[in-house]
VMD Tcl script that builds the backbone (N, CA, C; Angstrom):
set m [mol new atoms 276]
animate dup $m
set s [atomselect $m all]
$s set {name element resname resid chain x y z} {
  {N N MET 1 A -2.267 -21.456 -8.412}
  {CA C MET 1 A -1.754 -22.468 -8.395}
  {C C MET 1 A -0.913 -22.974 -7.470}
  {N N LYS 2 A -0.199 -24.109 -6.846}
  {CA C LYS 2 A 0.771 -24.120 -5.975}
  {C C LYS 2 A 1.498 -25.180 -6.314}
  {N N LEU 3 A 3.023 -25.186 -6.120}
  {CA C LEU 3 A 3.821 -25.841 -6.905}
  {C C LEU 3 A 4.769 -26.340 -5.915}
  {N N SER 4 A 5.073 -27.365 -6.052}
  {CA C SER 4 A 6.363 -27.755 -5.074}
  {C C SER 4 A 7.995 -27.598 -5.845}
  {N N LEU 5 A 9.063 -27.126 -4.861}
  {CA C LEU 5 A 10.361 -26.800 -5.388}
  {C C LEU 5 A 11.013 -27.431 -4.174}
  {N N LYS 6 A 12.444 -27.965 -5.048}
  {CA C LYS 6 A 13.609 -28.456 -4.429}
  {C C LYS 6 A 14.509 -27.112 -4.845}
  {N N VAL 7 A 14.668 -26.222 -3.841}
  {CA C VAL 7 A 15.762 -25.133 -4.199}
  {C C VAL 7 A 17.196 -25.202 -4.184}
  {N N VAL 8 A 18.559 -25.302 -5.013}
  {CA C VAL 8 A 19.676 -25.107 -4.942}
  {C C VAL 8 A 20.028 -23.773 -4.708}
  {N N PRO 9 A 20.418 -22.843 -3.656}
  {CA C PRO 9 A 20.853 -21.959 -3.800}
  {C C PRO 9 A 22.742 -21.590 -3.832}
  {N N GLY 10 A 23.148 -20.775 -4.419}
  {CA C GLY 10 A 24.259 -21.006 -4.231}
  {C C GLY 10 A 25.158 -21.694 -5.726}
  {N N ALA 11 A 24.427 -22.189 -6.612}
  {CA C ALA 11 A 24.768 -22.855 -7.711}
  {C C ALA 11 A 25.590 -22.126 -8.808}
  {N N SER 12 A 26.056 -22.689 -9.256}
  {CA C SER 12 A 27.207 -21.928 -10.471}
  {C C SER 12 A 26.247 -20.838 -11.613}
  {N N ARG 13 A 24.759 -21.329 -11.687}
  {CA C ARG 13 A 24.189 -20.444 -12.633}
  {C C ARG 13 A 22.660 -20.885 -11.971}
  {N N ASP 14 A 21.807 -19.738 -12.408}
  {CA C ASP 14 A 20.471 -19.960 -12.522}
  {C C ASP 14 A 19.729 -20.416 -13.385}
  {N N CYS 15 A 19.109 -21.709 -13.235}
  {CA C CYS 15 A 18.548 -22.492 -14.059}
  {C C CYS 15 A 17.193 -23.265 -13.655}
  {N N ILE 16 A 16.513 -24.053 -14.172}
  {CA C ILE 16 A 15.516 -24.860 -14.023}
  {C C ILE 16 A 15.792 -26.071 -14.172}
  {N N THR 17 A 16.536 -27.114 -13.674}
  {CA C THR 17 A 17.089 -28.538 -13.895}
  {C C THR 17 A 16.083 -29.636 -14.374}
  {N N GLY 18 A 14.443 -29.671 -13.797}
  {CA C GLY 18 A 13.843 -30.686 -14.004}
  {C C GLY 18 A 13.022 -30.865 -13.115}
  {N N TRP 19 A 12.202 -32.162 -12.980}
  {CA C TRP 19 A 11.647 -32.736 -12.351}
  {C C TRP 19 A 11.619 -33.793 -11.554}
  {N N LEU 20 A 11.598 -33.460 -10.063}
  {CA C LEU 20 A 12.025 -34.873 -9.604}
  {C C LEU 20 A 10.693 -34.945 -8.886}
  {N N GLY 21 A 10.132 -36.167 -9.277}
  {CA C GLY 21 A 8.430 -36.526 -8.930}
  {C C GLY 21 A 7.258 -35.290 -8.974}
  {N N GLU 22 A 6.962 -34.966 -8.071}
  {CA C GLU 22 A 6.425 -33.368 -7.920}
  {C C GLU 22 A 6.533 -32.328 -8.328}
  {N N SER 23 A 7.980 -32.107 -7.627}
  {CA C SER 23 A 8.603 -31.144 -7.375}
  {C C SER 23 A 9.865 -31.076 -8.670}
  {N N LEU 24 A 9.549 -29.364 -8.519}
  {CA C LEU 24 A 10.578 -29.005 -10.020}
  {C C LEU 24 A 11.882 -28.076 -9.145}
  {N N LYS 25 A 12.838 -28.890 -9.454}
  {CA C LYS 25 A 14.374 -28.840 -9.325}
  {C C LYS 25 A 14.846 -27.011 -9.889}
  {N N VAL 26 A 14.976 -26.260 -8.637}
  {CA C VAL 26 A 15.651 -24.912 -9.385}
  {C C VAL 26 A 16.713 -24.737 -8.586}
  {N N CYS 27 A 17.878 -23.940 -9.568}
  {CA C CYS 27 A 18.953 -23.843 -8.780}
  {C C CYS 27 A 19.223 -22.106 -9.097}
  {N N VAL 28 A 19.964 -21.580 -8.110}
  {CA C VAL 28 A 20.053 -19.856 -8.350}
  {C C VAL 28 A 21.372 -19.604 -7.764}
  {N N LYS 29 A 21.659 -18.533 -8.375}
  {CA C LYS 29 A 23.360 -18.454 -7.753}
  {C C LYS 29 A 23.465 -17.836 -6.543}
  {N N VAL 30 A 22.482 -17.298 -6.176}
  {CA C VAL 30 A 22.454 -16.355 -4.890}
  {C C VAL 30 A 22.761 -17.005 -3.906}
  {N N ALA 31 A 23.366 -16.900 -2.823}
  {CA C ALA 31 A 23.516 -17.398 -1.604}
  {C C ALA 31 A 22.494 -16.959 -0.627}
  {N N PRO 32 A 21.579 -18.310 0.248}
  {CA C PRO 32 A 20.320 -18.156 1.005}
  {C C PRO 32 A 20.466 -17.115 2.045}
  {N N GLU 33 A 20.654 -15.758 1.783}
  {CA C GLU 33 A 20.909 -14.833 3.129}
  {C C GLU 33 A 19.932 -13.570 2.724}
  {N N LYS 34 A 18.825 -13.038 3.803}
  {CA C LYS 34 A 17.895 -12.143 3.847}
  {C C LYS 34 A 16.838 -12.520 2.660}
  {N N GLY 35 A 16.788 -13.980 2.441}
  {CA C GLY 35 A 15.536 -13.818 1.289}
  {C C GLY 35 A 16.016 -13.374 -0.180}
  {N N GLN 36 A 17.296 -13.405 -0.297}
  {CA C GLN 36 A 17.644 -13.240 -1.826}
  {C C GLN 36 A 17.649 -14.227 -2.332}
  {N N ALA 37 A 17.788 -15.603 -2.084}
  {CA C ALA 37 A 17.527 -16.668 -3.079}
  {C C ALA 37 A 16.041 -16.805 -3.127}
  {N N ASN 38 A 15.130 -16.446 -2.292}
  {CA C ASN 38 A 13.755 -16.314 -2.544}
  {C C ASN 38 A 13.623 -15.803 -3.774}
  {N N LYS 39 A 13.841 -14.006 -3.510}
  {CA C LYS 39 A 13.467 -13.803 -4.527}
  {C C LYS 39 A 14.199 -14.191 -5.917}
  {N N ALA 40 A 15.188 -14.502 -5.982}
  {CA C ALA 40 A 15.874 -15.136 -7.036}
  {C C ALA 40 A 15.129 -16.298 -7.780}
  {N N VAL 41 A 14.183 -16.822 -6.964}
  {CA C VAL 41 A 13.647 -18.098 -7.235}
  {C C VAL 41 A 12.421 -17.592 -7.808}
  {N N GLU 42 A 11.324 -16.455 -7.412}
  {CA C GLU 42 A 10.873 -15.924 -7.979}
  {C C GLU 42 A 10.824 -15.899 -8.934}
  {N N LYS 43 A 11.705 -14.872 -9.504}
  {CA C LYS 43 A 12.121 -14.375 -10.798}
  {C C LYS 43 A 12.282 -15.236 -11.581}
  {N N LEU 44 A 12.916 -16.370 -11.434}
  {CA C LEU 44 A 13.271 -17.453 -12.217}
  {C C LEU 44 A 12.208 -17.653 -12.970}
  {N N ILE 45 A 11.331 -18.478 -12.061}
  {CA C ILE 45 A 9.838 -19.125 -12.426}
  {C C ILE 45 A 9.175 -18.443 -12.993}
  {N N ALA 46 A 8.993 -16.790 -12.824}
  {CA C ALA 46 A 8.391 -16.141 -13.303}
  {C C ALA 46 A 9.103 -15.860 -14.887}
  {N N GLN 47 A 9.919 -15.705 -14.956}
  {CA C GLN 47 A 10.561 -15.430 -16.240}
  {C C GLN 47 A 10.462 -17.025 -17.183}
  {N N ALA 48 A 10.449 -17.991 -16.393}
  {CA C ALA 48 A 10.319 -19.229 -17.594}
  {C C ALA 48 A 8.674 -19.387 -17.821}
  {N N LEU 49 A 7.886 -18.876 -16.857}
  {CA C LEU 49 A 6.455 -19.194 -17.507}
  {C C LEU 49 A 6.281 -17.765 -18.111}
  {N N GLY 50 A 7.080 -16.654 -18.090}
  {CA C GLY 50 A 6.297 -15.677 -19.264}
  {C C GLY 50 A 5.674 -14.609 -18.421}
  {N N ILE 51 A 5.718 -14.918 -17.567}
  {CA C ILE 51 A 5.024 -13.309 -16.468}
  {C C ILE 51 A 5.624 -12.727 -15.679}
  {N N SER 52 A 4.876 -11.753 -15.026}
  {CA C SER 52 A 5.445 -10.685 -14.090}
  {C C SER 52 A 6.246 -11.305 -13.002}
  {N N ALA 53 A 7.151 -11.216 -12.025}
  {CA C ALA 53 A 7.447 -11.890 -10.914}
  {C C ALA 53 A 6.386 -11.443 -9.514}
  {N N ARG 54 A 5.418 -10.467 -9.889}
  {CA C ARG 54 A 4.352 -10.326 -8.880}
  {C C ARG 54 A 3.492 -11.345 -8.744}
  {N N HIS 55 A 3.439 -12.402 -9.954}
  {CA C HIS 55 A 2.500 -13.210 -9.577}
  {C C HIS 55 A 3.185 -14.714 -9.385}
  {N N THR 56 A 4.197 -14.804 -8.670}
  {CA C THR 56 A 4.747 -15.635 -7.927}
  {C C THR 56 A 5.321 -15.281 -6.586}
  {N N LYS 57 A 5.102 -16.340 -5.764}
  {CA C LYS 57 A 5.318 -15.832 -4.226}
  {C C LYS 57 A 5.523 -17.183 -3.694}
  {N N ILE 58 A 6.751 -17.205 -3.077}
  {CA C ILE 58 A 6.824 -18.296 -2.113}
  {C C ILE 58 A 5.842 -18.670 -0.804}
  {N N VAL 59 A 5.242 -19.255 -0.590}
  {CA C VAL 59 A 4.234 -19.457 0.552}
  {C C VAL 59 A 4.361 -20.270 1.598}
  {N N ARG 60 A 5.462 -21.146 0.932}
  {CA C ARG 60 A 5.895 -22.222 2.158}
  {C C ARG 60 A 7.257 -22.550 2.360}
  {N N GLY 61 A 8.122 -22.797 3.377}
  {CA C GLY 61 A 9.385 -22.977 3.027}
  {C C GLY 61 A 10.394 -22.092 2.652}
  {N N THR 62 A 10.365 -21.098 3.720}
  {CA C THR 62 A 11.117 -19.805 3.396}
  {C C THR 62 A 12.422 -20.181 3.321}
  {N N THR 63 A 12.726 -20.893 4.790}
  {CA C THR 63 A 14.108 -21.120 5.107}
  {C C THR 63 A 14.606 -22.396 5.094}
  {N N SER 64 A 13.641 -22.843 3.685}
  {CA C SER 64 A 14.034 -24.787 3.455}
  {C C SER 64 A 14.247 -24.781 2.340}
  {N N ALA 65 A 15.139 -25.525 2.095}
  {CA C ALA 65 A 15.507 -26.087 0.436}
  {C C ALA 65 A 14.218 -26.759 -0.207}
  {N N HIS 66 A 13.259 -27.050 0.378}
  {CA C HIS 66 A 11.600 -27.630 -0.212}
  {C C HIS 66 A 10.870 -26.442 0.111}
  {N N LYS 67 A 10.538 -25.833 -0.722}
  {CA C LYS 67 A 9.405 -24.628 -0.644}
  {C C LYS 67 A 8.294 -25.061 -1.765}
  {N N VAL 68 A 7.185 -24.016 -1.414}
  {CA C VAL 68 A 6.266 -24.123 -2.474}
  {C C VAL 68 A 6.034 -22.568 -2.984}
  {N N ILE 69 A 5.368 -22.625 -3.933}
  {CA C ILE 69 A 5.224 -21.308 -4.734}
  {C C ILE 69 A 4.259 -21.262 -5.486}
  {N N GLU 70 A 3.375 -20.200 -5.038}
  {CA C GLU 70 A 2.049 -20.069 -5.420}
  {C C GLU 70 A 2.045 -19.145 -6.699}
  {N N ILE 71 A 1.610 -19.619 -8.122}
  {CA C ILE 71 A 1.638 -19.030 -9.080}
  {C C ILE 71 A -0.049 -18.354 -9.577}
  {N N THR 72 A 0.320 -17.120 -9.623}
  {CA C THR 72 A -1.228 -16.693 -10.135}
  {C C THR 72 A -1.243 -16.398 -11.148}
  {N N GLY 73 A -2.627 -16.656 -11.866}
  {CA C GLY 73 A -2.684 -15.846 -13.520}
  {C C GLY 73 A -2.800 -16.959 -14.654}
  {N N LEU 74 A -2.055 -18.154 -14.319}
  {CA C LEU 74 A -2.031 -19.470 -14.896}
  {C C LEU 74 A -2.921 -20.645 -14.494}
  {N N SER 75 A -3.114 -21.342 -15.464}
  {CA C SER 75 A -3.804 -22.871 -14.906}
  {C C SER 75 A -2.858 -23.791 -14.799}
  {N N GLU 76 A -2.848 -24.588 -13.893}
  {CA C GLU 76 A -1.961 -25.804 -13.680}
  {C C GLU 76 A -1.213 -26.213 -15.019}
  {N N SER 77 A -2.124 -26.833 -15.609}
  {CA C SER 77 A -2.174 -27.428 -17.064}
  {C C SER 77 A -0.960 -26.441 -17.877}
  {N N ALA 78 A -1.281 -25.137 -17.713}
  {CA C ALA 78 A -0.378 -24.120 -18.399}
  {C C ALA 78 A 0.767 -23.958 -17.850}
  {N N VAL 79 A 1.215 -23.896 -16.506}
  {CA C VAL 79 A 2.082 -24.047 -15.765}
  {C C VAL 79 A 2.897 -25.003 -15.906}
  {N N ARG 80 A 2.424 -26.394 -15.891}
  {CA C ARG 80 A 3.192 -27.624 -16.327}
  {C C ARG 80 A 4.010 -27.865 -17.211}
  {N N GLU 81 A 3.308 -27.611 -18.588}
  {CA C GLU 81 A 3.201 -27.130 -20.113}
  {C C GLU 81 A 4.438 -26.389 -20.395}
  {N N ARG 82 A 4.635 -25.148 -19.479}
  {CA C ARG 82 A 5.627 -24.082 -19.867}
  {C C ARG 82 A 6.853 -24.564 -19.157}
  {N N LEU 83 A 6.488 -25.068 -17.836}
  {CA C LEU 83 A 8.245 -25.568 -17.678}
  {C C LEU 83 A 8.503 -26.807 -17.849}
  {N N GLY 84 A 7.467 -27.583 -18.673}
  {CA C GLY 84 A 8.456 -28.509 -19.254}
  {C C GLY 84 A 8.847 -28.254 -20.445}
  {N N ASN 85 A 8.739 -26.903 -21.262}
  {CA C ASN 85 A 9.475 -26.894 -22.227}
  {C C ASN 85 A 10.449 -25.852 -22.062}
  {N N THR 86 A 10.781 -25.131 -20.877}
  {CA C THR 86 A 11.948 -24.480 -20.625}
  {C C THR 86 A 13.033 -25.329 -19.928}
  {N N SER 87 A 12.487 -26.702 -19.007}
  {CA C SER 87 A 13.378 -27.175 -18.238}
  {C C SER 87 A 14.542 -27.883 -18.958}
  {N N GLU 88 A 15.794 -28.193 -18.714}
  {CA C GLU 88 A 16.627 -29.191 -19.167}
  {C C GLU 88 A 16.608 -30.456 -19.419}
  {N N ASN 89 A 15.579 -31.028 -18.443}
  {CA C ASN 89 A 15.313 -32.517 -18.381}
  {C C ASN 89 A 13.817 -32.198 -18.371}
  {N N THR 90 A 13.212 -33.687 -18.914}
  {CA C THR 90 A 11.411 -33.466 -18.987}
  {C C THR 90 A 11.055 -34.340 -17.612}
  {N N ARG 91 A 9.769 -33.887 -17.584}
  {CA C ARG 91 A 8.989 -34.962 -16.564}
  {C C ARG 91 A 9.319 -36.305 -17.008}
  {N N PRO 92 A 9.619 -37.036 -16.115}
  {CA C PRO 92 A 9.207 -38.493 -16.545}
  {C C PRO 92 A 7.811 -38.733 -16.234}
}
mol reanalyze $m
mol bondsrecalc $m
mol representation Tube
mol addrep $m
């Protein structure tokens, strides 16, 4: 499944702050240099879902704050349920 993200690099901590409409807001400490923030986002999403980072890959928006991540091995409902449970804010 593919999931839209709004990414804030250079944040004070790594966290998933919640849903902004259909996009998930994700903050990572790493600066957006040489793809390091993208790797941090993939790792953070994988940890939140309880899956290996190899099952997450940013497929669109590698140089933008608005990204699309592809998640394999889980259904859309499982992804939304798990992210809803780990987010600081709940989905509207």
